[in-house]
C-alpha positions as CSV (number, residue, x, y, z in Angstrom):
1,M,70.9,48.4,91.3
2,P,71.3,49.4,87.8
3,F,71.1,53.2,86.9
4,D,67.9,53.9,85.2
5,P,67.9,57.6,84.0
6,A,64.1,57.6,83.6
7,L,63.6,56.7,87.3
8,S,66.8,57.7,89.2
9,V,67.9,60.9,87.8
10,P,67.6,63.9,90.3
11,G,64.6,65.8,90.0
12,S,62.0,62.9,89.8
13,K,62.3,62.1,93.6
14,L,64.9,64.6,94.7
15,S,64.1,63.9,98.3
16,S,65.8,60.6,97.9
17,W,69.0,61.9,96.6
18,T,71.9,64.2,98.1
19,G,73.6,66.5,95.8
20,L,77.5,66.9,96.5
21,R,78.8,69.8,94.6
22,S,82.5,69.3,93.5
23,P,84.9,71.7,95.3
24,T,87.1,72.2,92.1
25,D,84.5,72.2,89.4
26,P,81.3,74.0,89.9
27,S,79.5,72.3,86.8
28,L,79.9,68.8,88.3
29,T,77.5,67.5,91.0
30,T,77.6,64.0,92.2
31,W,74.3,62.7,93.3
32,Y,74.2,60.0,96.0
33,H,71.3,57.6,96.8
34,P,71.7,56.3,100.4
35,A,69.0,53.5,100.0
36,T,70.8,51.9,97.1
37,G,74.3,53.4,97.4
38,T,74.0,54.6,93.8
39,M,76.4,57.5,92.7
40,V,75.7,59.6,89.7
41,D,77.9,62.3,88.1
42,Y,75.8,65.2,86.6
43,N,77.6,67.5,84.3
44,S,75.4,70.7,84.1
45,R,77.4,72.2,81.0
46,R,76.5,69.3,78.9
47,D,73.4,68.1,80.9
48,T,74.6,64.5,81.0
49,F,74.5,61.9,83.7
50,A,76.9,59.1,84.2
51,E,76.7,56.5,87.0
52,I,79.8,55.8,89.0
53,S,80.7,52.2,89.0
54,R,81.7,50.5,92.3
55,G,85.2,49.8,92.9
56,T,86.4,52.5,90.4
57,T,89.0,55.2,91.3
58,R,86.2,57.8,90.7
59,R,84.1,56.3,93.4
60,S,86.9,55.9,95.7
61,A,87.7,59.7,95.4
62,V,84.0,60.6,95.9
63,E,83.8,58.7,99.0
64,K,86.9,60.1,100.4
65,T,86.0,63.7,99.5
66,F,82.3,63.6,100.5
67,G,82.6,61.0,103.2
68,S,81.1,63.0,105.9
69,A,78.1,64.2,103.6
70,I,77.5,60.6,102.6
71,R,77.5,59.4,106.1
72,A,75.0,62.1,107.0
73,A,72.7,61.2,104.2
74,D,72.8,57.5,105.5
75,R,72.0,58.6,109.0
76,A,69.0,60.6,107.6
77,L,67.3,57.4,106.5
78,R,67.7,55.6,109.8
79,P,65.0,55.5,112.6
80,P,64.3,58.8,114.4
81,T,66.7,57.8,117.3
82,T,69.5,58.3,114.9
83,P,71.3,61.8,115.0
84,A,70.0,64.3,112.6
85,P,72.0,65.2,109.6
86,S,74.9,67.6,110.0
87,P,74.8,71.2,108.9
88,A,77.6,70.1,106.4
89,S,75.2,67.7,104.6
90,T,72.5,70.3,104.5
91,A,74.8,72.8,102.9
92,A,76.0,70.1,100.5
93,A,72.5,69.3,99.4
94,T,71.6,71.1,96.3
95,A,68.9,71.1,93.7
96,R,69.5,70.2,90.2
97,P,70.6,73.5,88.5
98,S,68.8,74.7,85.5
99,S,71.7,77.1,84.2
100,P,73.9,75.7,81.5
101,S,77.0,76.8,83.4
102,G,76.0,74.6,86.6
103,S,74.9,77.5,88.7
104,T,73.2,80.9,88.4
105,P,75.1,83.0,85.9
106,S,77.3,85.6,87.9
107,S,77.0,89.4,87.3
108,S,79.7,91.7,88.0
109,S,79.0,95.1,89.6
110,S,79.5,96.9,86.3
111,A,77.3,94.6,84.4
112,P,74.2,96.2,82.9
113,A,71.0,95.2,84.5
114,G,69.9,91.9,83.3
115,S,73.2,91.1,81.8
116,K,74.3,87.6,82.5
117,I,77.8,86.3,82.1
118,F,77.9,83.8,79.3
119,G,81.4,82.7,80.2
120,Y,84.9,83.3,81.4
121,Y,88.1,82.4,79.5
122,P,90.3,81.1,81.1
123,R,87.8,79.5,83.3
124,E,89.5,80.5,86.6
125,L,89.2,84.2,85.5
126,E,86.1,84.4,87.4
127,K,87.8,83.7,90.6
128,T,91.3,85.3,90.1
129,Q,92.2,88.9,90.2
130,Q,93.8,88.8,86.6
131,D,92.8,91.9,84.5
132,R,90.4,91.3,81.9
133,I,88.3,92.7,79.0
134,K,84.7,92.4,79.1
135,F,82.2,92.4,76.1
136,S,78.7,93.1,76.8
137,R,76.1,92.5,74.1
138,F,72.9,94.4,73.6
139,K,70.0,93.9,71.4
140,P,69.3,96.5,68.5
141,S,68.4,99.9,69.8
142,P,65.0,101.5,69.2
143,S,64.4,104.0,66.5
144,R,66.3,107.4,66.7
145,T,65.3,111.0,65.9
146,I,67.0,113.5,63.5
147,G,67.0,117.1,64.9
148,G,64.4,118.0,67.5
149,A,63.9,120.9,70.0
150,T,67.0,122.0,71.8
151,A,66.7,122.6,75.5
152,G,66.5,126.3,76.3
153,S,66.2,127.4,72.8
154,S,63.7,128.1,70.2
155,T,65.5,126.2,67.5
156,L,63.5,123.5,66.0
157,V,66.3,121.6,64.3
158,T,69.8,120.8,65.5
159,G,72.8,119.9,63.4
160,A,73.1,116.3,64.6
161,V,71.3,113.1,64.8
162,T,70.4,111.8,68.3
163,S,73.0,109.5,69.8
164,R,72.3,105.7,69.3
165,R,71.0,104.1,72.4
166,N,71.6,100.6,73.7
167,G,68.6,98.3,73.7
168,D,68.2,95.4,76.4
169,A,71.2,93.8,77.8
170,D,71.6,90.4,76.2
171,G,74.6,88.9,78.0
172,A,78.4,89.5,78.4
173,V,81.7,87.5,78.0
174,I,84.8,88.1,79.9
175,L,88.2,87.2,78.5
176,G,91.8,87.4,79.6
177,I,93.6,90.4,78.0
178,Q,95.8,89.4,75.1
179,G,99.1,91.0,73.9
180,Q,99.3,93.6,71.3
181,I,97.0,96.2,72.9
182,G,96.4,99.4,70.9
183,D,94.2,101.9,69.4
184,S,94.2,104.3,66.6
185,N,92.8,108.0,66.9
186,A,92.5,109.7,63.6
187,V,90.8,112.7,61.9
188,D,90.2,113.1,58.2
189,W,92.3,116.0,56.9
190,S,93.0,116.3,53.0
191,G,94.8,118.6,50.6
192,M,92.3,120.9,48.7
193,T,92.8,123.3,45.9
194,L,91.1,126.7,44.9
195,D,92.1,128.0,41.5
196,P,91.9,131.6,40.3
197,I,88.6,131.0,38.4
198,Q,87.0,129.3,41.5
199,I,88.1,132.2,43.7
200,R,86.5,134.7,41.3
201,A,83.2,132.8,41.1
202,A,83.2,132.2,45.0
203,K,83.7,135.9,45.5
204,I,80.8,136.8,43.3
205,S,78.4,134.3,45.0
206,L,79.3,135.4,48.4
207,D,78.8,139.1,47.2
208,F,75.4,138.2,45.7
209,M,74.2,136.6,49.1
210,A,75.5,139.5,51.1
211,N,73.5,141.9,49.1
212,N,70.6,139.6,48.5
213,P,69.6,137.8,51.8
214,G,67.0,135.2,51.6
215,K,67.0,134.7,47.9
216,D,67.6,131.4,46.1
217,L,71.2,131.0,45.2
218,G,70.6,127.6,43.4
219,Q,68.7,129.3,40.6
220,K,71.4,131.8,40.1
221,T,74.3,129.4,40.0
222,N,74.8,129.1,36.1
223,A,74.2,132.8,35.8
224,L,76.8,133.7,38.3
225,L,79.3,131.4,36.9
226,G,78.8,132.7,33.5
227,Q,79.2,136.1,34.8
228,S,82.5,135.3,36.5
229,M,83.8,133.9,33.5
230,G,82.8,136.7,31.4
231,E,84.3,139.2,33.9
232,L,87.6,137.3,33.8
233,K,87.8,137.1,30.0
234,N,86.9,140.8,29.6
235,A,89.4,142.0,32.3
236,L,92.4,139.7,31.7
237,A,92.3,137.8,28.5
238,S,93.3,140.7,26.3
239,K,96.4,141.4,28.5
240,N,97.7,138.0,29.4
241,K,98.4,134.9,27.0
242,E,98.6,132.6,30.1
243,I,95.1,133.6,31.1
244,Q,93.8,133.0,27.6
245,I,95.2,129.4,27.8
246,L,93.7,128.9,31.1
247,L,90.1,129.9,30.1
248,A,90.5,127.8,27.0
249,Q,91.8,124.8,29.1
250,Q,88.6,125.3,31.4
251,A,86.3,125.7,28.5
252,V,87.4,122.5,26.8
253,Q,88.4,120.5,29.8
254,A,91.7,119.7,28.3
255,Q,93.8,118.9,31.4
256,G,97.3,120.1,31.5
257,L,97.0,122.5,28.4
258,L,98.5,125.4,30.3
259,S,101.4,123.4,31.4
260,R,102.0,121.9,28.1
261,L,102.0,125.1,26.2
262,T,103.7,127.4,28.7
263,G,105.3,125.3,31.5
264,Q,103.1,126.9,34.1
265,V,100.1,126.0,36.1
266,A,97.3,128.1,37.7
267,N,98.2,128.6,41.4
268,P,96.0,126.0,43.1
269,N,96.3,127.4,46.6
270,L,96.9,124.0,47.8
271,E,95.8,123.7,51.8
272,L,95.4,120.8,54.2
273,L,91.8,121.2,55.4
274,F,89.9,119.5,58.0
275,N,87.3,117.0,56.2
276,G,85.6,115.5,59.3
277,P,85.9,112.9,62.1
278,T,86.5,109.1,61.5
279,L,85.5,105.9,63.3
280,R,88.1,104.1,65.2
281,P,88.5,100.3,64.5
282,F,89.5,97.9,67.2
283,N,90.8,94.4,66.6
284,F,91.2,91.5,69.1
285,T,92.6,88.2,68.7
286,F,92.2,85.4,71.3
287,R,93.9,82.1,71.2
288,M,91.7,79.5,73.3
289,T,93.0,76.2,74.1
290,P,90.6,73.8,76.2
291,R,92.3,72.0,78.9
292,D,89.3,69.8,79.7
293,A,86.0,68.8,78.1
294,D,84.0,71.6,80.3
295,E,86.4,74.3,78.9
296,A,86.1,73.0,75.4
297,Y,82.4,73.4,75.7
298,L,82.8,76.9,77.2
299,I,84.9,78.1,74.3
300,K,82.4,76.9,71.9
301,Q,79.7,79.0,73.6
302,I,81.9,82.1,73.5
303,I,82.3,81.8,69.9
304,K,78.6,81.3,69.2
305,F,78.1,84.3,71.5
306,F,79.8,86.7,69.1
307,K,78.7,85.0,66.0
308,K,75.1,85.1,67.0
309,G,75.3,88.5,68.2
310,M,76.8,90.0,64.8
311,A,74.1,88.2,62.7
312,V,71.5,90.3,61.0
313,Q,68.1,90.0,62.4
314,G,65.1,89.4,60.4
315,V,61.5,90.2,61.0
316,E,58.2,88.8,60.3
317,G,57.7,88.5,56.4
318,D,61.5,89.5,55.9
319,I,60.3,92.8,54.2
320,F,62.6,94.5,56.5
321,L,65.8,93.5,58.6
322,K,66.9,94.6,62.0
323,S,70.4,95.6,62.7
324,P,72.7,93.1,64.6
325,C,73.4,93.5,68.3
326,I,75.9,96.1,69.4
327,F,78.7,95.7,72.1
328,D,80.3,97.7,74.9
329,I,83.9,96.9,75.4
330,E,85.5,97.7,78.6
331,Y,89.2,96.9,79.9
332,Q,88.7,96.0,83.7
333,V,91.0,95.7,86.8
334,G,90.7,92.3,88.0
335,A,91.1,93.2,91.7
336,S,88.3,95.7,91.7
337,G,86.2,94.8,88.6
338,G,86.3,98.5,87.7
339,R,87.5,100.1,84.5
340,H,91.2,100.2,83.8
341,T,91.9,103.8,83.5
342,S,95.4,103.2,82.0
343,L,94.0,101.5,79.0
344,P,91.6,103.3,76.5
345,K,87.8,103.7,76.8
346,I,85.9,102.5,73.9
347,K,82.4,103.5,72.8
348,T,79.7,101.4,71.8
349,C,80.8,99.3,68.8
350,G,79.3,97.2,66.1
351,L,81.0,93.7,65.3
352,I,81.9,94.0,61.8
353,G,84.0,90.9,61.5
354,C,84.5,87.5,63.3
355,D,87.3,85.1,62.0
356,I,87.8,81.9,63.5
357,N,90.9,79.6,62.7
358,Y,90.0,76.2,63.8
359,T,93.7,74.9,63.2
360,P,95.9,77.6,64.3
361,D,98.7,75.2,65.0
362,G,98.7,74.1,61.3
363,S,97.1,70.6,61.9
364,Y,93.8,69.0,62.3
365,M,93.3,67.6,65.9
366,T,90.3,67.0,67.8
367,I,89.5,66.0,71.6
368,N,88.2,62.6,71.8
369,D,84.9,63.6,73.5
370,A,81.9,62.5,71.6
371,S,79.4,64.0,74.0
372,N,80.8,67.4,73.3
373,G,80.9,67.0,69.4
374,Y,84.7,66.3,69.4
375,P,85.9,69.8,70.0
376,M,89.2,71.2,68.5
377,T,92.3,71.2,70.5
378,C,92.8,75.1,69.9
379,Y,90.7,77.9,68.5
380,E,91.9,81.4,67.3
381,M,89.3,84.0,67.3
382,T,89.8,87.5,65.8
383,L,87.1,90.1,66.3
384,R,86.9,93.3,64.4
385,F,85.0,96.1,65.9
386,S,84.1,99.6,64.8
387,E,82.8,102.4,66.9
388,L,79.4,103.6,66.2
389,E,80.1,107.3,66.5
390,P,83.3,109.5,66.5
391,V,85.1,110.6,69.6
392,Y,84.6,114.4,70.3
393,A,86.9,116.6,72.5
394,R,83.8,116.7,75.0
395,D,84.2,113.1,75.7
396,Y,87.3,113.8,77.6
397,D,87.6,114.8,81.2
398,D,90.1,116.4,83.3
399,S,91.2,113.4,85.2
400,D,95.0,113.2,85.7
401,T,94.9,109.2,85.8
402,D,92.4,108.5,83.1
403,I,93.8,108.1,79.8
404,G,90.4,108.5,78.1
405,Y,89.5,107.5,74.6
């Protein structure tokens, strides 16, 4: 009987079919129709059906692997005197899956609520105890507040913006840990100078604020600077030629005048001063080589997961734009699924760059699989993240085994 997808696909008359899930490939289900002997392979990743012809190697392999389940399905169609189907056949019968991965997406114990796993690479990572790195995607967070009341205090304004919160979980991808793991913690220090005239002006300003609390210093700035220059001129200009030249240099903005005429410079009081925190960057490079059609499909979905997540989101009318998704990144121990305490913690990040090399081997090669869009034989994906906020001392704990940030 010819295979007619419009009439024979599982789902239309599911009671007439028995689903036989492949023990090696969860995305592949072979559906068997006992009344006609028809066998159909259903690939849930590509949502495609293919009838298995009689006498082929594939059909022989199915009959050998699922022989008892097929025989049980045959017995189920015989008169009532025939023994009932075996428990094995009942366990083998499954409904047509609706998930692209062929089964309900798995969620690890550490996954945020509602976060499904879009894919694993390598594919067997889902079942092995290999260490891995998990990328969890979140939708743009709600609005934030600046300042606000401080608990236990009458202060109305604080010195910080409220921390950015994650929005709803939007899926996750788990990949094998690659080589060249590293991080770079840095703080912004820079050399700064304070010449004698600036010192004098600063002293006058500080004295003014100490003697006139609550008054507007901004309106007095020019007068104070003029006063400081005048005092310097009156006190020193008549006594020191170098001071005269320095004042002339400041007045006409002639850089290097003092050094040009006297071979001296004003003491710059150079000092390395703390300028602020920095945001840590993280780069990851993953080389993904599909070993079969299903893994090629999976790799394409993983790449799309990151590209879509970093895309700017429009709103109705495009008057405003929403920020892209944000990501939590965690190194995990494969045996337990918990965080790897010997590798660094990473705060919530923005994906600022996603570079894909479609020909990392230096030549153009594709897999001859028209149903999957002729995937490339290898992909190299480089992800560039940056943390959303700096690392502070309060973020570290006193654990002896946790390396922290």
